[in-house]
C-alpha positions as CSV (number, residue, x, y, z in Angstrom):
1,X,103.7,107.8,87.3
2,X,102.4,107.9,91.1
3,X,99.6,109.8,92.1
4,X,100.4,111.5,95.4
5,X,96.8,112.2,96.2
6,X,95.7,108.7,95.8
7,X,98.7,107.1,97.2
8,X,98.7,104.8,93.8
9,X,101.4,103.7,91.1
10,X,100.1,103.7,87.4
11,X,101.2,100.1,86.4
12,X,100.4,98.3,83.4
13,X,97.4,96.0,83.0
14,X,97.5,93.7,80.1
15,X,94.0,92.2,80.7
16,X,92.7,95.8,80.5
17,X,95.4,96.9,77.6
18,X,96.3,100.0,79.7
19,X,97.1,101.1,83.2
20,X,95.7,100.6,86.7
21,X,96.3,102.2,90.0
22,X,98.1,100.1,92.4
23,X,99.0,100.5,96.2
24,X,102.0,99.3,97.9
25,X,100.0,96.9,99.9
26,X,99.2,95.2,96.6
27,X,102.7,94.2,95.8
28,X,103.5,90.7,96.2
29,X,107.1,90.5,95.1
30,X,109.9,93.0,94.4
31,X,113.0,92.0,93.0
32,X,116.1,94.0,91.8
33,X,117.3,93.2,88.2
34,X,121.0,92.5,88.1
35,X,123.2,94.5,86.2
36,X,120.7,97.7,85.9
37,X,122.3,100.9,87.3
38,X,121.5,104.7,87.5
39,X,118.6,103.8,88.0
40,X,118.4,100.3,89.4
41,X,115.2,98.7,88.0
42,X,112.9,96.1,89.9
43,X,110.6,93.7,88.8
44,X,107.3,94.1,90.7
45,X,104.6,91.4,91.0
46,X,101.2,93.0,92.0
47,X,97.5,92.0,92.6
48,X,95.6,93.7,90.1
49,X,92.0,95.0,90.4
50,X,91.3,92.6,87.4
51,X,91.5,89.8,89.6
52,X,94.8,88.8,87.8
53,X,98.4,88.8,89.2
54,X,100.9,90.7,86.7
55,X,104.4,91.7,86.7
56,X,106.2,94.9,85.5
57,X,109.3,96.9,85.8
58,X,109.8,99.8,87.9
59,X,112.9,102.1,88.3
60,X,114.3,102.6,91.4
61,X,113.4,106.5,91.2
62,X,109.8,106.0,90.3
63,X,109.5,103.3,93.2
64,X,110.9,105.1,96.0
65,X,110.6,108.9,95.3
66,X,107.8,109.4,93.4
67,X,105.3,108.3,96.7
68,X,106.9,111.5,98.4
69,X,105.3,113.9,95.8
70,X,108.2,116.2,95.4
71,X,108.4,115.5,91.5
72,X,104.5,115.7,90.8
73,X,103.4,117.9,88.2
74,X,99.8,118.4,89.6
75,X,98.3,121.6,91.4
76,X,95.8,122.2,93.9
77,X,93.5,125.3,94.7
78,X,95.0,126.8,98.0
79,X,92.1,128.0,99.9
80,X,94.2,130.4,101.9
81,X,95.7,132.3,98.8
82,X,92.9,131.4,96.2
83,X,95.6,130.3,93.8
84,X,96.5,127.1,92.2
85,X,99.8,125.8,93.5
86,X,102.0,123.1,92.6
87,X,101.3,119.6,94.9
88,X,105.2,119.2,94.6
89,X,105.8,122.3,96.9
90,X,103.5,121.4,99.5
91,X,104.8,117.7,99.6
92,X,108.6,119.0,99.7
93,X,107.8,121.3,102.6
94,X,106.0,118.5,104.5
95,X,109.1,115.7,103.7
96,X,111.7,118.6,104.8
97,X,109.4,119.2,108.1
98,X,109.1,115.4,108.9
99,X,112.9,114.6,108.5
100,X,113.8,117.5,110.7
101,X,111.8,115.8,113.1
102,X,113.7,112.6,112.7
103,X,110.9,110.6,111.0
104,X,110.9,108.7,107.8
105,X,108.2,108.0,105.2
106,X,108.5,104.2,106.0
107,X,109.9,102.4,108.9
108,X,110.0,98.6,109.8
109,X,111.5,96.7,112.7
110,X,114.8,95.1,112.2
111,X,114.8,91.9,114.5
112,X,118.7,91.4,114.3
113,X,119.4,94.9,115.6
114,X,116.3,95.0,117.8
115,X,115.6,98.8,116.5
116,X,113.3,100.5,114.2
117,X,115.0,101.3,110.9
118,X,114.0,103.5,107.7
119,X,112.7,101.5,104.6
120,X,111.4,102.0,101.1
121,X,109.2,100.1,98.8
122,X,112.3,98.9,97.1
123,X,113.3,97.4,100.6
124,X,110.2,95.1,100.1
125,X,110.9,91.5,99.2
126,X,107.6,89.7,99.8
127,X,104.0,91.1,100.8
128,X,101.0,89.2,101.5
129,X,97.7,89.8,103.4
130,X,97.8,88.7,107.2
131,X,94.5,86.7,107.4
132,X,94.3,86.7,111.2
133,X,93.3,90.5,110.8
134,X,91.4,90.2,107.6
135,X,92.5,92.5,104.8
136,X,93.6,95.3,107.3
137,X,96.9,94.2,107.9
138,X,99.8,92.7,105.5
139,X,102.8,90.6,106.3
140,X,106.1,91.9,104.8
141,X,109.5,90.5,104.3
142,X,111.8,93.7,104.4
143,X,115.6,94.2,104.1
144,X,117.3,96.5,106.7
145,X,118.4,99.6,105.1
146,X,121.1,99.4,107.7
147,X,122.5,96.1,108.2
148,X,121.1,94.5,105.0
149,X,119.4,91.7,106.8
150,X,115.6,90.6,106.6
151,X,112.8,90.5,109.2
152,X,109.1,89.6,108.6
153,X,107.1,92.6,109.7
154,X,103.0,92.7,110.3
155,X,101.7,96.1,109.4
156,X,98.6,97.8,108.5
157,X,98.0,98.7,104.9
158,X,98.2,102.3,105.4
159,X,101.8,101.7,106.9
160,X,103.0,100.7,103.7
161,X,100.4,102.9,101.4
162,X,100.6,106.2,102.9
163,X,104.2,107.7,103.2
164,X,104.7,109.2,106.8
165,X,101.9,107.3,108.3
166,X,103.6,105.1,111.1
167,X,101.5,102.3,113.0
168,X,101.4,102.9,116.8
169,X,102.7,99.2,116.9
170,X,104.7,97.2,114.6
171,X,104.4,93.4,114.8
172,X,107.4,91.3,113.9
173,X,108.6,87.5,113.8
174,X,111.4,87.1,116.4
175,X,113.4,85.0,114.5
176,X,116.5,85.4,112.2
177,X,115.3,85.1,108.8
178,X,118.7,84.8,106.6
179,X,120.7,81.8,106.6
180,X,118.6,78.4,106.5
181,X,118.0,76.2,103.6
182,X,114.4,77.1,102.6
183,X,113.7,79.3,99.5
184,X,112.8,82.7,100.3
185,X,109.4,82.9,99.6
186,X,108.5,79.4,101.3
187,X,110.8,80.6,104.3
188,X,108.8,84.0,104.4
189,X,105.4,82.1,104.5
190,X,106.7,79.5,107.0
191,X,107.9,82.3,109.5
192,X,104.5,84.4,109.0
193,X,102.2,81.6,109.7
194,X,104.3,79.2,111.8
195,X,107.1,81.2,113.3
196,X,107.6,82.0,117.0
197,X,105.6,84.2,118.9
198,X,105.4,87.8,117.5
199,X,106.4,90.6,119.7
200,X,104.9,94.1,119.5
201,X,107.0,97.2,119.6
202,X,105.1,100.3,120.7
203,X,106.4,103.3,118.7
204,X,105.3,106.0,121.7
205,X,107.2,103.8,123.9
206,X,110.4,104.4,122.1
C-alpha cells in the first residue's frame, strides 16, 4: 500500500510486528530478484522509524505505479462541488497533464549521456544521506532508464519522495561508474565521498 497524500509506502517492521510508513529517501538499497516476472519483485532495504534497518519484498507495480496515486481507493472532499471524490481521479488528471508537458514523476542526471533522464524508485540501487548538507539531501546511485548505465546523483529528499517535484538543480559525480573492479556499494560510496568535483545542472537552463 502507498499513501499518495503522505507520499509513504506501508512496509513491514518486524520490531513493531506491523507496518510502518517509509519514504523513498529512507530506502538504502534496491535489488531486483532474479526470475521474478509479471510483475518483477524487488528486495528493498530501508531505515525504519524504529531505528533499525529492515528488508522487504515489493512488487514492481507497487514500487513504481502506486506513488502516482492513479490506483488509490481513497477519497477527498472537493470543496468546489461539495462532494467526496476519488483521489485516483485527481492524481490521474495531474499525471496526464504533467506528461503532456514533457515532465516525468522522477528525473535524474545520466553522466554517460550528459542528459536528464526519467527514472523510478525501481531505478535506484543505493541511497544514503549526503552529510555535507545535513539530512536534507541524499546521494543516490541510479540506473539510467535509457542507456542502463549508472550515475551518482545528489538530490533533495523531496526530489525522491514527492512525484513530479524536481529540484531546480541536480548535482552529480562526473565520473563513469560502471566497469571498475570495486564492489558496487563500495564504488558508490567512494564516488560520493571522494569522487571528482560535482557538476551542477540547472533545470531552468535547459
